[in-house]
N, C-alpha and C positions, 0 to 999 in steps of 0.2 A: 679476176685473180688469176694468176700463173701458179700452176704446180712445179716445183725445182724437181729436174730428173737427173738422175745417176747415170753418171757414164757407162755403157754396157762395154763391158771385155768380151769380145766375141770369140776370143781364143778358149775362155773358161765357161762363158755363160751357159746355161742349161739351154738345149734346141728349142724349147717352147718359148723363153723369153726372146732369143733371138727372133724366132720368127713374129713374135708378138711387136717387137721391136721396127719389123719390116710392115708391119700393117696388117698381119695373119690375123686372123680372128678366130678361126675354126680349126682344130687339129684333130678332125675326126674321119676315121675311113668313112667315104659317103657322103661328107660333110653334114650340114645342118639337116637335110633331109633324112638322112639315116636316124640320126639321133632321135628326130621326132618319131618316125616309125618304132625305134626302139621302146620310146617312152609309152606308145601307144599299146604294144604288145605285152609290156609289163603289166599295163592296167595297174599303178600304182592308187592306193587308196588312203585318204586322211589317217594319220597317225601310225603308219608303216613307217619302218627305217630302213635306210639305204647307207650302205658303207661305198662311199666313192673312193678308187684308187687313182692316185696320180692327179687330185683335185686340182692342180694349177692355182687359177688365181679364183677359182670359187664359182665361175659361171654357173656349170651345170648344177650344182648344189645349190643356188641361190634360184634357179630356175624351178627345180624340181619342188622347193618347198614353197615356192610362190604359188604353183599350177597345180599342186596336188597334194598340199597339208602335209607331206612325209617330214620326219626329221633326218638330218642328212650329216653323217659324220665324215669328213673328206681326210686323205692322207696324203700329205704331200713332202718330198725330201727335201727342196729347195726353200731356204727360211725367207729369202725375199719375196717367193711366190706365197707363203704362209703369210705375209706380213700383208701383202697385198689382197689377198683373199680375205682377210679379217677385217680389213678396212671396209672392203665392199660390201659384206655381211653387216658391218655396223650401219653402213649407210642405208642398207636395205630395210635396216630394223628387224634382222632375223636372227641375233645373236641366240636366242633360245632353240630355234629350229636347225639352225646351221653351224657346226664346228668345223673348221680346217685345223689339224692337228700337224706339226711336224713329226714326220714317221720316214719308216722305209717298208715299203709295199712287200720286201722280202722276208719282213718279219711281223706278220700280221699276228701271231700269236701273243705279242705285246699289247694286244687290243681282247680284253676280255670279253666286252659285249658281243652280243649275238645279232644279226640284222636279219630284217625279211629280204633285201635285196643287196646285191654287190654291183656295182657299176665300174666297169671298167672299159673306157670309150675306145682309146688308140693304143693303151700301153702295153698290152699284150703283143703287139704287132712290131713292138721294139726290144724284144726280148730274145732270147735264143732259148732252144727247148729246154733246156734244164732251167732256164729262168721262167720259162711259161710254168712248167710243172712245179714247180716251188711256188709260184703265185696262186695258181689254180689248188694247190693242197691248203694255202692258207685260207682261200675263198671259201672251200668248203668245210672248214671248220668254223666260219664266220656267219656264212647263211643259209638260208631254205632255198633260195633261188639267185642265179648269176645272170646279170645282164649285160651282154659284151658286144660292142659293134665291131670288135676288131675282129671275132670269130663270124658274125654276121653275114650272110651271102645277101648284099642288098645291089640291086640295080635300079636307078633311078628312070620312071617312066616319062619320056619326053612327051 
């Protein structure tokens, strides 16, 4: 069975969609190794809650729920990415544990829930100083701990 693919407009598509179309799987500073280290440092416990910023296709949210038993709410601006994430969540049978909502990470005040953690894998590296400050203010209002690979000083060991 083949899946119909829509034509990607490279002039208007979000960067993560262009990179995904080119075969890129990880848009993380430090790659998957940095994400694994970040997860280890966070020491997630079953039942805890995580807000993921710029959740994209939901891959990290699904991994967190499967591996650590946490509940994840992801915020993603792009509606096509939200649809793709929701399909992946349904396929993984995690609709009770993972929710990806369409929203703007610059307006986290629209989310009333508090979270144990906020995960921002790469999104802060793509923002101006003013943008970073606004996002970080929203994070402080939503969580007790922020998990941010963008700010993490990570060196892979060969």
